[in-house]
N, C-alpha and C positions, 0 to 999 in steps of 0.2 A: 900882350902878355909876355912875349919873348923879350922885348926891350925892357920891360919892367923887371923881369927875373934876372936878366943879364946885368942890369945896372944896380939893383938893390941887393941881390943875394950874392954872397961870396961862397963859391964852391970850387972844388978841384976840377980843373979842365974848363973853367969858365971862359978863359981867354981863347982857348981852342974852339969852343963852341961859338963864341962871338966871331972869330975868323971864318968859321964855316958858314955862318949866316950872311956874312958880308962878302964872301968869295964870288958870288955871281956878278959883283960890280967890276971884277977884273976883266971878264970876258965881254966882248961886244955882243949885243943882243942877237944879232943875226947868226953868229957862230953858235951861240947857246941854243937858239931855236932849231937850227939844222941838226945839231947834236941830239937834242931832245926828241925830235921827230925820228931820227935814225934809231934811237934807243927804244922808243915806243913801238916802232915797227919791228925791231929785233925781238922784242918780247912777244910779238904776235898780235898786238892790238892794232886796230886801224886808227888813222887820225880821226879824232872825234872832238866833240865839244868839251868832254872831260879832259882830254889832253891839252886843249887850248887853255882851259881854266888853270890847270896845273902849271903850264908854261908861264902864264901871266902871273900867277902867284909867286913862282920862284924868281921871276924877274923883278917884281915890284916889292917883295918882302924886304930886301936889304935896304931900300930907300926908307921904308917905314921904320924899320928897326934903328937905323942910324939917326933919323930925325927925332924919334921919340926918346932914344937914349941921350941925345944931346939936351933935350928939354928936361929930362929927369935929372941929369947931372947938375943943372943949374937950379932946380927947384928945391924947396925946403922939404925934407922928409916929414916934418911935423904937420904939413898940410895934408898929407895922406892919412895920417892918424886922425885928424879932425874930421 
């Protein structure tokens, strides 16, 4: 849904939002994982399965958004209407 809205809808700040979703690609995964673990423990939560799921979601979401956005850029918008 994120890739669909970023590629089909034009709204103010769309480029900034796209950059925000693709920003985890800049950091190496281990640096991000250590930072996320430190942030979760700073908030008072213990490392848990929920933290693991959130970490994997943040790491894998940019790949999905980028791939789906590329496919949507090449596809015909009339196919969605059909």
